[in-house]
N, C-alpha and C positions, 0 to 999 in steps of 0.2 A: 899603548895607544889604542889597541884594539879592545876597548872597554865597552861592555854593554851599557845601554842607556839607563838601566835600572839603578846603577851605582853612581851616576854622575851628578845628580842634583837633587834639590829639594822636591819632595813629593813626586819623584820620578815614576813614570809608567811607560810601557812600551809605546813607541811612536805609532800613532794612528788609532790608539785606544780612545775612542770618542764616546764619553758617557751620555752625550745627548745635549739637548737644549737647556736642561735645567742646571747643568754644571756651571758654576760661576755666575749664575743668573739669580734664580729664585732660591737656590740651595747653596749652602756654604759648608765648608769643612774639609775640602780636599779629599784625602784618603780616609778620613775618619767618618763618623756618623754625619749624615746630611741633616742640617737643621733648616727648617723653613724660615726665610728671612723676608719680612714684608718690605724692608727698605730696598731690597734688590728688585722686587716687583715694582715698587714705585719708581725706581731708577729706570727700569726697562720701559715703563709706561711713559715716563718723562721724555726719554729720547725719541720715542715714537709718537709723541703727542700730536705733532702736526699731521702725521699720516693718519692717526686715529681720527682727529677732527675732520680732516678732509673726506675720509671715507664715510664717517658717520653723517656728516652734513650732506654728502651726495646721496646716500641711501635715504635719509629723511626727506630730502627735497623730492626725490623720486616718489616716495610714498605719498607725500603731500600732493604732488601733481597728479598722480594716479587717482588719489581719492577725490580731488576736486574735478578731475576730468571724467570720472566714472559716471556712467548712465545710472540714474536712480532706478532701483529695482524694487518691486512690490511683491510680497509673499502673502498668499491667501491659503488658509488651512481649513480643510473639512475633516470632521471626526467620524470614524467608522468603528462600530463595536461588534465583536463576535458575540452573537446572541445565543446563550446556552439554554434558553427557554424554548421548548418544543410545543408547537400548537398542533394537537392531534384532531384533525377534522374527521377522518375516517379511521375505523378500527382495522388498520392493515399496516403492514411493515413497508417502509419506503424502499424503493430500489436503491437509491444512493443515500446512505445514512447521513445524519447531521454531523457537524464538526464537534469533536470533544473540546471542551473549554480548558485547555492546559497551555503551559508556557510554550512548548514545542509547536503546538498548533498555531498560536498567535504569531510566533516568529516565522513560521512557514507562510502564513497569510501575508505577512509583511513583504516577504520575497515575491509572493504572487502579485502584490500591488506594484512591485518594481519590475515585473516581467515585461519582456518585449511585446508579447502578444497583447497584453492589456494596453500598452502604449500605442500599438498599431490600431486598436479599436478606437481609442480616443482621437488619434490623427484622422481616421476615416470619419468618425462621427462629427468632428468640428471642422473638417476640411482644412487641417493645418498645413497640408502639403502645398496649398496655394497662399499661405501666409508668408510674406517676406521676412517676418521675424524668425521663422524657423527654416525657411527655404532660401538659402543664400543665392540660388540661381535666379530668384526674382528680384534681387537687389541689383543696383547698378554695378557692373563689374569693374574691378580695379585693373591696373595695368597688367599685373601678372595674370589675372583671370582672362583678360583680353588675349594675351599672347597664348595662353594655354588653350582657350577656345578656338583661336585661329589655327593652331597646330592640329587640334582635334578635328576641326572642320576639313582641313586639308586631307588628313587620313581618311575621314569619312567619305569625302568626295571621290577619292581614288579607289575606294572599296566597291565591290559589286552591290547590286540592290539588296540581295538577301543579307549580305554581311552588314550593310548599312542599317537594315531593319534590326538585326540582332544587336548591333552596337547601340542603336537607339533604345531598344528594350533594356539592355544591360545598364545603360546610363540612367534610364528612368528608375530602374530598380535600385541602383546605387543612390540616386537622389532621394528616393523614398526612405532608404535606410539611414541616410544622413539626417533627414527630418526627424525620424523616430529617435535617433541617437541624441539629437538636440533637445527634443522634448524630454527624454529620460534624464538628461543631464540637469534639467531644471526641476526635476521631481525629487522630493525628499519624503521618505516614509519613516516615521518614528513610532515606536510603541510608547505609550504614555505610562511610564513607571512600570509597575507589575500588574496593571489592569488589563482588561480585554479591549481597550480602546486604542485605535491606531490613528495617528495624525497624518493626513494626506496634504502635503504642502507643495505649492507650485509657485515659481518665481518668474516674473515677467515685467518688462518696463511698463506695461499697461495693467493697472490694478484690476480693471473689470475683466480683462482677459485672464489674469491670474486666478481670479475667483471662479470664472467659468470653467477653466481647464481643471482646477482642483475638484470642483463638483462633478465634472465629467468623469474623472478618474474614479471617484467614489461611486457614482451611479453605474458606470460600466463594470465596476468590480461586482456589484450586486447582480447586474444582468448576467454577467459571466457565470456566477454561481447558479442562477436560475437556469441558464441555458445548459450548464453542465448536468444539472438534475433532469431537465427535460430531455436532453439527449440520451442520458443513461436510461430513463424510462422508455423512451422511444426505441432504443436499441433492445431493451429487455423485451418489450412487446413484440418487436419484429422477430427476435430469437424464439420467444415462446410460441408465437404463431406458427413459425416454421417447424418448431419441434412438435407442436400439437398435430400438425398435418402428418408428420411422420408417425407419431404415436397412434393416431387414429387408424391409419392403415395397419399398424402392427396389431392393434386390438382386434380389428375386424378379421385379420388373418389368423390370429390366435383362436378366436371364438369359432371361426369356420373350421379350423383344424380339430377343435374339440367335437363339434357336431358331426363332422365327417368320420371321426374315429368312433363316435357312439353308434352311428348308423352301420359302419363297417363291422363292428363287433357286437351288434344287437344289444347295446347298452341303453336302450330307450327307457325312459322313466316317466312316471306320472305321479302326482301328489307326493313328490319327494322321494319315491322309491322306484327302482327299475321294474320293468314288466316281469322279469324272472322272479324277483323278490315277491311281487304281488301274487304271482302264480303259485309259488311255494307256500305262501300264506294261505291261499285258498285251498291248496291240496292238503295242507295240514288240518284245516278245519273239516274238510270233507272226510279225510281219513279218520279223524276222531269220530265223526258221525257214523260212518259205515262200520267202524269197529264196534261202536256201542250197539248198533242195530244187529250186527253179527252175534255179539255176545247175548243180546236179548233173544234172538231167534234160536240160538243154540241152547239157551237155558229153557226155553219153552219146549223144544224138541226133547231135551234130556228129561224134563219133568214128565212129559207125556209118556215117554218110553218107560221111565221108572214106574209110573202108575200102572201101565199095562203089564209090566213085568211082575207086579205084585198081584196080578189076577183081575185087575179092573177091566170092566167091559168098555172103558173109554168114556163112560158117562161123566166121570168126574174130571176128565181132562179139561183144562182151563179153556182151550180153544173151542172144545165141543160145547161147553157150557155157554159160551157166548155166541154159538152159531145159530142163526135164525132157523135154518132147515131142521137142525136137531131139535130145536125148541118146538117147531111145528109138528115134527114127527112124534115127539114125546106127548104133545097135546092130543094127537090122534090116538096114540097108544092108550093114553089114559081114558080117552072116550071109549075105545074098543074094549079095553079091559073092563070098564064098567058095564058094557053091554054083555061081555062074556060072563061076567059074574051074574048078571041078571038072568041070562039064558041058561047058565048052569043050574041056577036055583029053580028055574021054571021047567027046563026040558031035559036036562041031563046031557052027558058028553056026546051022545050019538045023534043028537038032533041036528038036522041039517043046518039050521040057523046057527047052532052051537059050533058046528064044524066050520061053517063059513066064518064065524066070528073068530075061531082059533087061528084059522088060516090067515085072516086079515091081520090078527095080532102078530103072528109070526112074520108076516110080510113087513109089517111096520118095524119090528125088531131088526129084521134083515136090512132094511133101509137105514135104520139108525147106525148099525155097525158099519155099513158101507160108507155112510157119511163120516163117521169117526175115522175110518181108514183114510178117506180122502183128506180129512183135516190133518192127520199125522203125516200123510204123504206131502201135503202142502207145507207143513212145518219143515220137513226134510228139504223140500225144494227151496224154501226161503233161506234156510241155513246155507244151502249150496250157493245160492245167488249172492248172499251176503259175503260169503268167503271169496267168491270171484270178484266182487266189487272191491273188497278190501285189498286183494292182491293187485288188481288193476290200479287202484288209487296209490298203493305203495310203489308200483312201478313208475307211475307218472311223477310221484314225488321224488323218487331217486333220479329220474331223468332231469327234473327241474333243478335238483341240487347239483347235478353234474354241470348243467348249463350255468348255474350260479357260480360254481368254482371257476369255470372258464371265464365268466364275466369278471370275477374278482381279479383273476390274473391280468385280464385286459384292462382292469380299472387302475392298475399301477401306472401304466402309460397314460391313461385318461386323467389321473390325478396330476401327473406332471404337466400335461397339456392344460389342465384347468388352472394349475398354479401359475403357469406362464401367462395364461390369459388374464388371471386375476392381478398379477403383478403389472402387466401392461395397462389394465383398467385402472389400477390404483395410481400408477404414475401419470397416466393420462388425466385422471380426475384431479390429481394434485396440481399439475401444470395448468389445467383448465381453470381451477379455482384461482391460482396465482395470476393467470392471464386476466381474469375478470377483475382482480384487485388492482393490478398495474394499470389496466385500462381505465378503471375508475379514478386513478390518481392523476391522470393527465389533466393539466390545467390547475391542479391543486398544489404544485411545487412552491416551496417558500425558500427564500435565501437564508443562509445561516448567519448573516450579518445584517446590520441595519445602520442607517446614517443617523448618528446622534445629533450632529449639527452641521449644517451646510456652510460652505465657505462664504464669507461676506467680502465685499470690496474693501481692501485695506485703505485706511486714510493716510498713512505715513509710510515712506519707503523703508524696506528692511535693510537695504544696502545702497550706497556705502554708509556705514556707521562711522561718521567723522571722528568723534572722540576715541572710539575703539581703534580705528585705523591709525590715527595719529599716535595713540599709545603704543600700538604694535609697531608702527613705523619707527618710533623712538627706540623701542627695545631692539628691533631689527637693526637699526642704525648702530646702536652701541655694540650689538653682537657682531655685526659686520666689521666695525672698527677694530674690535678686539681680535676677531679672526684674522684680519689683515695684519695686525700687529704681531700676533703669534706666527703667522706665515712668514712675515718679513724677518722675524728673529730666527725662524727655522732655516730660511734661505740665506741668512747672513753667514756666508761660508768663511769669512775672515775672522781674525783674532782681534779683540777689542781691549782686553785687560790683561794684566799680569796673571790673574787667576785663570783666564782662558789658556794662556800659554802653559801653565803648570798642569791644569786639569785635562786639557785636550791633547797636548803634545807630550806631557810627561817630562818636560825640560824646565830648567830654571829660567826665570824671567830676570834678565840682567839689566834691563833699563827700557825707558820709553823716551824717544827723541821727538819733541814736539814739532809740528809744522810751524815754520817761522811766522807765517801770516796769522796764526792763531794766538801768538804771544807778543808780536811786535806792534809798535805804534804804527799809525798809518803812514808816516813819513819814512819809516824804515822797512816797509814791506817790500820795497823794490830790490832790496839787497839780497844777494844769494846767501844761503845758510853759512857757507864758509866765510864770507866777508862779514856777515852779521855776528859771527862768533868773535871776530876780532874787534868789531866796532862796539859790541855790547858784551864785554867779558863778564859782567855781573847779571846778565839776563837769565831768564828761566831756560832758554835754549842752551846757553853756555854751561849752565849748571847741570843740565841733563847729559851733555857730552862728558863732562867731568865725572858724573856719577857712573856713566857707562864705562868710561876708562878705568875707574876704580874697580868696578865689578869684574872687568876683564882681567886686571892684574892680580886680583885675589881669587880667580876662578879655580886655580890649582894650588891647593894648600901644600907647602913644602916643595913646590916646584916653581922656579922663577919663570915668569912669562915675559919673553922678549920678542918672539916672532909671532905675530898675530895675522891670521887670514880673515878677511872680511868678505862674506859672500851672502847670497840670497837665493831664492827659488827662481824668480823670473827677472827679466830686465826691467829697468825703470823703478826699482824699489828703493833707491837711494844708497847703494853700496859705496859708490865713489864719493858722494857728498859726505857720508858718515866717516869713511876712511880719511878723507882730507881733514874733516873737523877733528877727528881723534888725533891726527898728526899735529895739527896746529895747537890743539889744547895741551898736548904733551910738551910741545916745544915751548909754549907759554909757561909751563910749569918748570922749565929748565932742563928738560930731558933732550938728549940728542936723538932725533927721530928721523927716519927715512921712510918714505912711502914708495912702494914698488907697484907700478901699473902693469899687471899681468893679464889684463883683458885685451888680448891681441886683436880682437875684432872691433872694439869700440874706442879704445884709447881715451876714455872719459876724463882721466886726470888732466891730460893736456887741454881738453876743452874747458874744464872747470877753472884751471889756473891760467889759461890763456897763453900757453907756451907752445912753440914749434921747434923742438930740439933737432939738432943735426945728427946726433947719435943718441942711442938709448940702450935699453935692456938687451935686445937681441944682438946689438953690435958688441956689447961687452961679452956676452956668452959666446959669440963667434970668434972673439979675439981680435976684432978689427978696430976696437976702441978700448981705451982704458976706463976704469971705473971713475976716476976723477973727472975725466972729460964728459962722462955721461951724466954725472950727478948735477941736478939743478937745485939751487937754493931758493926757497920761498922767502923772499926778503921780508914779507909782511909778518911772518911768524918765526922764521929761523929754522924751519923744518926743511929737510932735503927730499928731493923727488928723483927717482930713477924712472924716467918716462919711457914711452915708446915713440918711435918715429912714425911718420906716415907710411913708411914701407915696412913696418914691423909685423908682417904676417908671414908665417912659414908653416908648411905642413909637417915639419919635423917636430918630434916630441922633445922640445928643448927643456921643459920643466923637470923631467925625470933624469936629465943628464948629470954627469959628474960636474960639469961646468956650473950648473945651477946650484949644486950643493956647495961648491967652492965659493961661489959668489955670496951665498947666504952666510957662510962662515966668515968671510972677510967683512961683510956688513955687520955681523954680530960683534966682531972685534972693535969696530969703529963707532957703532951706534948703540944707544941704550934700548931703543925700541924700533922694531922693524914691522911695518904695516904693509900687508900685501892686499892690493885691490884686485879681486879675482872676478871671473865671469860667473853668470848664474849656474847653479849646480845642475839643473835639469837640461840646460842648453849645451854646456861644454864639459867634456870629460877632464880637461886640464885642471879644473878647480879641485877635483878630488885628489889629484897628485900633489898639488900645492897644500891642500888642507892636511894631508898626512905628514908633510914636512914641518908644519907650523906647530908651535907650542900649544896653541889653542885656536879655535875657530869662533868668530863672532857671526852668528847667523841672524840676518835681518829679515823681517817680514813686515810688509806694509800694513799699517793699521786699517782693519776692516776691508782689505782689498785682496790680499793674497789668499787663494783658496786653501782651506785647511788640508785637503787631500794632497795637494801639490807640495805643501810644506812638509807634511809627514813623509812623502816619498823622498824628498831632498835629504831630510835627516837620516833616513834609512841608507841612502847612498853614501853619505858621509861616514856613517857608522861602519858600513862594509869596507870603506877605504881605510879605516883605522884612525880616522881623525878624532881629536878631542874637541868636542863642541862645548864652549864655555856656557852657552845658553842662547836664548832667543831674545832679541831686542825688537821692540815695536818702534817703527820709524814713521815719520809724517803723521804724527798723532795730532788731531784737532783737539786742543785742550778744552775748548768751549764745549764741544760735543762730548768729550771724554768725561766732563763733569756730570753728564747725564748717564753715562754708561757704567763706569767702574766703581760701584759702591765698595768702599774699602781700598780701592786703588788710589795711588797718589794723585792721579788726575782728577779724581772725584772731588778732592779738596782744593783744586787749583784756584777756585774763586776766593778761598779764604787766605791763601798764602801768596797770591800773585803780586800783591803790593810789596812783598818782601824783596822782590827782584827789581833791578833797574831796567826798565824797558828801553 
């Protein structure tokens, strides 16, 4: 009895193994490969056709109403192009360079056109904050707005003056932000293909306003570019001017430091050379001159001495030859010598005239020698003077050279100061030149884009596009209808077909009991199922009961089935009706049948058959009544009933008692078939006790109503109790709807074979 589900039926799987929506619907094949079946999709669509049409019609009508009620909107478009051509008016580099013409730049400028800053400029330029189209505060307020404004006014009135002012400013700022957001929501910026052209489109109910705002966005975009360049140039000029003032002071300070250092270290210069260098140059020249003069004087003195050393009287000394005094004395001597010669020839050596003449000649010779001596002495003096001059000039030159060496040492620092001063001058000059260039550029800035075409007033509205909206509405309607159909199928927690039972529960499907109203004629629909079974024994309902009984009897191969427990998950699923119908069908077939009402809380068999017994099942178990006295015969069918009395509720566990086992044994000896009508599995624990005692359990689930999870839990409880479940039967099946549900199921072909039965 304690047998796992996997071994009990066709295509069995563990209870609760739900493969999903597709199983038994658009896919077929059970445990084998799933094959897509278009017929199942059609069947699914057919049974949800009314829902699909209702949702689709509703969505389409909504789309139609929205389209017809929508305010016509006009879209105007201006075209702006990034201009990669540069017009060079002055030969200088711009402070803010032009935009490179590449894809990334164009995409960036598209985002600039969408920027909030540009939208704020347009709002201010066109005073859109005072336009009711964009400022909802200027429109007549609705009821909600009136209530909100009233509450806000109450809070504002209760606040202090400063707080009210702040609240007013905050509200004004928020209102402005809402206007800007509204304007941006109407703006569309698109790049035209892979070109440098950008389309600036604006949508408004007023076509003229749409064109005006689109043109304003394009124009303000160009102005923003110009202002960006102008601002960059202005800031550059301001920075350069400030920097030039600083550098000017640095240059003056550096040059002053150079001059101060020159003066402090006697590094004065003229004609490109320092005074010391000029002095050394002069000394060198003069030293060469005095050295040459010294050499000349020494040569003359040396020559004169050499001549006199050879015995010369000095007459041939070069200085003496050039002396005027010597020349005059020689001229007198020649004259006196001529007179001496004349007197000597006339008077002789002793003549007084001769003596005077000799004396005069000797005196002249003495004067010549004295003059020659003076000349030689003069040569010696000149040589001495020349030597002293040379020594003095050499000393001065040495001093100047020492001063120059000191100056050169000081020049190292001077060079550093000069380099610093030169660097400052160079930087100052460069910035000064750049300042002049940027100053000359003011007023010459050009935008990097230009307007290719201005927006014109559109002649026809851009929305609503009635054909497009209706087409989209139709597509949306069909999509919504299909989505709702799929959702309804997914939310359909019940079981609809035999394949659902086998695929979702892993249990055999042992039958489907139709709803009487779906198979009976109009005049018979008032009959209860149990009475309809007797009135119409050849009907589809009666045949379904017989088929169910046959499936039950052959549910255990090699094991006779005589004790049958009928149960379900929840109350109201047709357990009692099915049990009574099974009993009556078996009785009509000639079997001895008894049905035991074991639902202590409901006593539904009594209500169905319309009996009020004096004694019943509990009295028999208690021993207060005999079995024969408690059995009630259903005269309409010949089946017997062991009912419950109206006081047949007890807290005692009567079904697990020995008396219950004895009673079932006695009934088994007397009847061919024993049917136990039990309580719902999830509601009452007694059912699991009775199910374990039965040869087999017939588990009923209401068609498309009983939740799958609850059914799975009930079957798990029966399995744990050790009950043998013959399978699951679908009850209260609407055969007309089933024809649209179960492709391949018997109910799917009901329309083809219903004439075979006698209604």
